[in-house]
C-alpha positions in Angstrom: 102.4 66.7 117.5 105.1 64.6 118.8 107.0 62.6 116.0 106.1 59.2 117.5 102.2 60.2 117.9 102.5 61.4 114.1 103.8 58.0 113.0 101.1 56.0 114.9 98.4 58.2 113.6 99.5 57.5 109.9 99.7 54.1 110.7 96.1 54.0 111.5 95.1 55.8 108.7 97.5 54.3 106.1 98.8 50.9 107.6 96.6 48.5 105.4 98.5 50.1 102.5 101.9 48.7 103.5 103.0 45.2 103.1 102.6 43.0 106.2 106.2 43.1 106.9 106.3 46.7 106.9 103.6 47.3 109.0 104.4 44.8 111.5 107.9 46.3 111.8 106.2 49.8 112.3 103.9 48.5 114.8 106.5 46.8 117.0 108.6 50.0 116.8 105.9 52.7 117.2 103.1 50.9 119.1 104.9 48.2 121.0 108.0 50.5 121.7 110.3 47.6 120.8 114.2 48.5 120.0 115.6 47.8 116.9 117.5 44.6 118.1 114.1 43.2 119.8 112.4 43.5 116.3 115.4 42.1 114.4 116.1 39.1 116.3 112.9 37.1 115.8 112.9 38.2 112.1 116.6 37.4 111.7 117.5 40.7 110.3 120.2 43.3 111.6 119.3 46.4 113.6 120.5 48.3 110.6 118.1 46.5 108.3 115.2 47.1 110.8 116.2 51.0 110.8 116.2 51.0 107.0 112.7 49.5 106.8 111.5 51.8 109.3 112.9 54.7 107.5 111.5 53.9 104.2 108.2 53.0 105.6 108.0 56.5 107.3 108.7 58.3 104.2 105.8 56.0 102.5 103.4 56.9 105.1 104.6 60.7 104.9 103.9 60.5 101.0 100.4 59.0 101.4 99.6 61.9 103.8 101.0 64.6 101.6 98.8 63.3 98.9 95.7 62.2 100.7 95.7 64.3 103.9 93.6 61.9 105.9 95.4 62.1 109.3 95.2 65.9 109.2 91.6 65.8 108.6 90.8 63.3 111.3 93.0 65.5 113.8 90.9 68.6 112.9 87.7 66.7 113.2 88.8 65.5 116.8 89.3 69.1 117.6 86.2 70.3 116.2 84.2 67.6 118.1 85.9 68.5 121.3 84.9 72.2 120.7 81.2 71.3 120.2 81.3 69.2 123.2 82.7 72.2 125.1 80.3 74.5 123.8 77.4 72.2 124.6 78.4 72.2 128.1 77.0 75.7 128.5 73.7 75.0 126.9 71.1 75.2 129.7 68.3 73.2 128.2 68.8 69.8 129.6 67.4 67.8 126.6 69.3 69.8 123.9 72.6 69.6 125.6 72.0 65.8 126.2 71.3 65.3 122.4 74.2 67.3 121.3 76.7 65.5 123.8 75.2 62.3 122.5 75.6 63.0 118.9 79.1 64.4 119.6 80.1 61.1 121.2 78.8 59.1 118.3 80.7 61.3 115.7 84.0 60.8 117.8 83.5 57.0 118.0 83.4 56.8 114.1 86.8 58.8 113.8 
């Protein structure tokens, strides 16, 4: 998984455990794709300070994931739902296929 995507997923899972400042900077960097200068200017902090906050927050997010493993489990569940959906396409009974695909869709939305 690409490093940037990994941290976006970790932010989704653990963002509420960060301070508002940490979460805001991480979202600007990873989700809005702003540069260090673009993040630092309105906050009146240097590029180096932004970089330092990002690095420390990345370590925090990785630590949460190492201990809790939610992001990895969510990804495995997404793959599993995809496999079920692909297998359901081969079911010849239209009603059964429709029910399974509907339930897979509902489950995927919960993720």
